C-alpha positions as CSV (number, residue, x, y, z in Angstrom):
1,M,86.1,265.5,199.0
2,S,88.0,267.2,196.3
3,L,86.6,269.1,193.4
4,N,87.6,268.2,189.9
5,N,88.3,270.3,187.0
6,L,84.8,270.4,185.6
7,D,83.3,271.3,189.0
8,L,85.6,274.3,189.6
9,E,84.5,275.3,186.3
10,K,80.8,275.0,186.9
11,I,81.4,277.0,190.4
12,R,83.5,279.6,188.3
13,D,80.7,279.9,185.8
14,G,78.1,280.3,188.4
15,I,80.1,283.4,190.3
16,L,80.3,284.9,186.7
17,R,76.6,284.8,186.2
18,D,75.8,286.0,189.5
19,S,78.2,288.8,189.7
20,I,79.4,290.1,186.4
21,M,76.5,289.0,184.1
22,S,74.1,290.6,186.4
23,D,75.9,293.9,187.7
24,E,78.5,295.1,185.2
25,F,77.5,293.5,182.2
26,L,73.8,294.2,182.5
27,G,74.7,297.8,183.3
28,F,76.7,298.0,180.0
29,M,73.9,296.8,178.1
30,E,71.3,298.9,179.4
31,E,73.5,301.9,178.7
32,N,74.6,300.5,175.2
33,M,71.8,298.5,173.9
34,K,71.0,300.3,171.0
35,P,74.9,300.5,169.7
36,Y,75.5,296.7,170.9
37,N,72.5,295.5,168.8
38,S,73.6,297.7,165.9
39,L,77.0,296.0,166.3
40,L,75.6,292.5,166.3
41,A,73.3,293.2,163.3
42,Y,76.8,294.7,161.2
43,Y,78.2,290.9,162.3
44,R,75.1,289.2,161.1
45,C,75.4,291.0,157.7
46,A,79.3,289.9,157.6
47,I,78.3,286.3,158.0
48,M,75.7,286.9,155.0
49,E,78.4,288.3,153.0
50,I,80.9,285.4,153.7
51,E,77.9,282.7,153.4
52,T,77.3,284.3,150.0
53,K,80.8,284.0,148.8
54,F,81.0,280.4,149.3
55,K,77.6,279.7,148.0
56,V,78.7,281.2,144.7
57,L,81.9,279.2,144.5
58,N,79.9,275.9,145.4
59,E,77.6,276.6,142.6
60,Q,80.6,277.5,140.1
61,F,81.8,274.2,140.8
62,S,78.8,272.7,140.6
63,L,78.1,273.8,137.0
64,Q,81.7,273.8,135.6
65,Y,82.9,270.2,137.4
66,D,79.6,268.6,138.1
67,R,80.5,268.3,141.9
68,N,79.8,270.3,145.0
69,P,82.9,270.9,147.4
70,I,80.9,272.0,150.2
71,E,78.2,269.6,152.3
72,S,76.9,272.6,154.4
73,I,77.2,276.1,156.0
74,K,76.5,276.7,159.5
75,S,76.7,280.2,161.0
76,R,76.7,281.7,164.6
77,I,77.0,284.8,166.7
78,K,78.8,284.3,169.9
79,S,76.4,284.4,172.8
80,N,76.2,287.0,175.6
81,E,77.5,284.6,178.0
82,S,80.7,283.3,175.9
83,L,81.1,286.8,175.1
84,I,81.6,288.2,178.6
85,R,83.5,284.8,179.7
86,K,86.1,285.8,176.6
87,I,86.1,289.5,177.8
88,R,86.9,288.4,181.8
89,D,89.5,285.9,180.7
90,R,91.6,288.6,178.6
91,K,90.6,291.3,180.8
92,I,89.3,293.5,177.9
93,P,87.6,296.8,178.6
94,L,84.2,296.7,178.6
95,T,83.4,299.1,175.8
96,L,82.0,298.3,172.1
97,E,85.2,299.4,170.9
98,A,87.5,297.2,172.7
99,I,85.4,294.3,172.2
100,E,85.1,294.7,168.4
101,E,88.9,295.4,168.4
102,N,89.9,292.5,170.3
103,I,87.4,289.4,170.0
104,T,87.8,288.2,166.5
105,D,85.2,285.4,166.6
106,I,82.0,287.0,167.5
107,A,80.5,286.1,164.0
108,G,81.5,282.6,163.0
109,V,80.7,280.7,159.6
110,R,81.7,276.7,159.6
111,V,81.8,275.2,156.2
112,I,81.7,271.3,156.2
113,C,83.5,270.1,153.2
114,S,83.6,266.7,151.3
115,F,87.1,265.9,151.2
116,P,90.4,267.6,152.9
117,E,91.6,268.9,149.5
118,D,88.4,270.8,149.4
119,I,89.1,272.5,152.3
120,Y,92.5,274.3,151.2
121,M,91.1,274.9,147.8
122,L,87.9,276.8,149.0
123,A,90.5,278.6,151.5
124,D,92.5,279.9,148.5
125,C,89.3,280.9,146.6
126,L,88.0,283.0,149.3
127,L,91.3,284.7,150.2
128,N,92.2,285.4,146.4
129,Q,88.8,287.6,146.4
130,D,90.0,291.4,146.5
131,D,87.8,292.4,149.1
132,I,88.8,289.6,151.9
133,E,91.8,290.5,154.2
134,L,93.4,287.8,156.1
135,I,94.0,288.7,159.6
136,K,95.2,285.5,161.0
137,E,95.4,281.7,160.2
138,K,95.4,278.5,162.3
139,D,95.6,275.3,160.8
140,Y,94.7,272.6,163.2
141,I,94.7,269.9,160.3
142,K,98.2,270.0,160.0
143,N,98.9,270.5,163.6
144,P,95.8,269.0,165.3
145,K,95.1,270.3,168.9
146,P,96.6,267.8,171.8
147,G,93.1,266.7,172.3
148,G,92.6,265.6,168.4
149,Y,90.7,268.6,167.4
150,R,91.1,269.3,163.7
151,S,90.2,272.2,161.4
152,L,91.3,274.9,159.6
153,H,90.5,278.4,161.2
154,L,90.8,281.7,159.1
155,I,90.2,285.2,160.8
156,V,89.2,287.4,157.8
157,Q,88.0,290.8,157.3
158,V,85.1,291.7,154.8
159,P,83.3,294.8,154.1
160,I,79.5,295.3,154.5
161,F,78.0,298.3,152.7
162,L,75.3,300.2,154.6
163,Q,73.2,303.0,153.7
164,N,75.8,305.8,154.1
165,E,79.1,303.8,155.1
166,K,81.1,301.1,154.6
167,R,82.2,298.8,157.6
168,N,85.1,296.3,157.6
169,M,83.8,293.4,160.1
170,K,85.8,290.1,161.3
171,V,84.4,286.9,160.8
172,E,86.0,283.6,161.7
173,V,85.7,280.9,159.3
174,Q,86.1,277.5,160.1
175,L,86.8,274.8,157.2
176,R,86.4,271.0,158.0
177,T,85.5,267.7,156.7
178,I,82.6,265.7,157.4
179,A,84.5,263.3,159.5
180,M,86.1,266.1,161.3
181,D,83.0,268.0,162.1
182,F,81.3,264.3,163.1
183,W,84.2,264.0,165.7
184,A,84.1,267.9,166.9
185,S,80.6,267.8,167.5
186,L,80.3,264.5,169.6
187,E,83.4,265.7,171.6
188,H,82.3,268.8,172.6
189,K,79.1,266.9,174.2
190,L,81.0,264.3,175.7
191,R,83.9,266.9,176.9
192,Y,81.0,268.7,179.0
193,K,79.7,265.3,180.9
194,K,79.6,265.9,184.5
195,N,80.5,263.5,187.5
196,I,83.2,261.5,185.8
197,P,86.3,260.6,188.0
198,E,89.6,262.2,186.8
199,K,91.0,258.7,186.2
200,Q,88.3,257.7,183.9
201,A,88.1,261.3,182.4
202,Q,91.8,260.5,181.1
203,E,91.1,257.3,179.7
204,L,87.8,258.8,177.7
205,A,90.3,261.7,176.5
206,Y,92.6,259.0,175.2
207,E,89.6,257.1,173.6
208,L,88.9,260.6,171.9
209,K,92.4,261.3,170.5
210,Q,92.2,257.5,169.1
211,C,88.7,258.3,167.6
212,S,90.4,261.5,165.9
213,E,93.3,259.5,164.2
214,I,90.6,257.3,162.7
215,S,88.7,259.9,161.3
216,S,91.8,261.4,159.8
217,E,92.8,258.0,158.4
218,L,89.2,257.7,157.0
219,D,89.5,261.3,155.4
220,A,92.9,260.3,153.9
221,R,91.4,257.0,152.4
222,M,88.4,258.7,151.2
223,Q,90.3,261.4,149.5
224,E,92.6,258.7,147.9
225,I,89.5,256.9,146.5
226,R,88.0,260.2,145.0
227,N,91.7,260.8,143.4
228,R,91.4,257.3,141.9
229,I,88.3,257.7,140.3
230,T,89.2,261.3,138.9
231,L,92.0,259.8,137.2
232,A,90.2,257.0,135.7
233,E,87.5,259.4,134.5
234,S,90.3,261.4,133.1
235,A,91.7,258.6,131.1
236,Y,88.4,257.5,130.0
237,S,87.9,260.8,128.6
238,E,91.2,261.1,126.9
239,K,90.9,257.8,125.2
240,K,87.2,258.6,123.9
241,D,88.7,262.2,122.6
242,A,91.4,260.1,120.6
243,Y,88.8,257.5,119.4
244,S,86.6,260.2,118.2
245,K,88.9,261.4,115.6
246,F,88.7,258.2,113.7
247,P,85.5,258.3,111.6
248,L,85.0,254.3,112.4
249,F,84.2,255.4,116.1
250,N,82.1,258.4,115.1
251,S,79.2,256.0,113.9
252,P,78.4,252.3,113.0
253,F,78.7,253.5,108.9
254,G,81.3,256.3,109.6
255,L,84.3,254.3,107.8
256,L,81.7,253.1,105.3
257,S,80.5,256.2,104.2
258,Q,83.7,257.9,103.9
259,L,84.9,255.0,101.6
260,T,81.8,255.1,99.6
261,S,81.8,258.9,99.0
262,D,85.6,258.6,98.2
263,G,84.9,256.0,95.6
264,E,81.8,258.2,94.0
265,E,84.2,261.1,93.6
266,N,86.8,258.6,91.9
267,T,84.3,257.6,89.3
268,E,83.0,261.1,88.5
């Protein structure tokens, strides 16, 4: 009986939990519990800073353009299990300094946008703020992953202000559309289903890739519809502004009132 990749991953994770998680990592946690909790609190503060920036941008667009480019904002702190897996895979020393320096996605913020153009517009607005520093960018929208995953990933550094100090903290920001998020959420759930034969798993991977293509086409079509509506509204506003320059179109009696007024001035 052969083991597939999912079985091997499950066994490896079991060994990880039974060995490192119970011995070395737990010993590290006991020794560094307070500093570790403080570090996680700093990351939560950094998440709040990033969330606030996007909420302010969303509010501005609502007031200025009567629309909200952001559908929702989600955030998370990486779990201890995910953290120790990354430490193991990258062979990172088990110290707080090494973890903070080498792992850039401990704090994560996911911004769900309405349209693809909103993703790049919001990313530019964030990166143009003078207290945000871009560390790394990965554009999986223009260059999707082989499995079909699409999203814009930004690793940014943002300052948080504590009682007696300022700390620069790294946050991973993911920006994606509703369609991209729908696909990614379901793909993540289906990818970890167990006991699927290898051949069938390959067929399902192909189907998921096709669904990703359909999702991308849907985004493009919805963007095109939004653009056409915007152009139509702009043309209507320009025509309305042009008509408003003529008194006849200001009120039912605008032209008549002006003619009457001119006649009265001529008789005096």
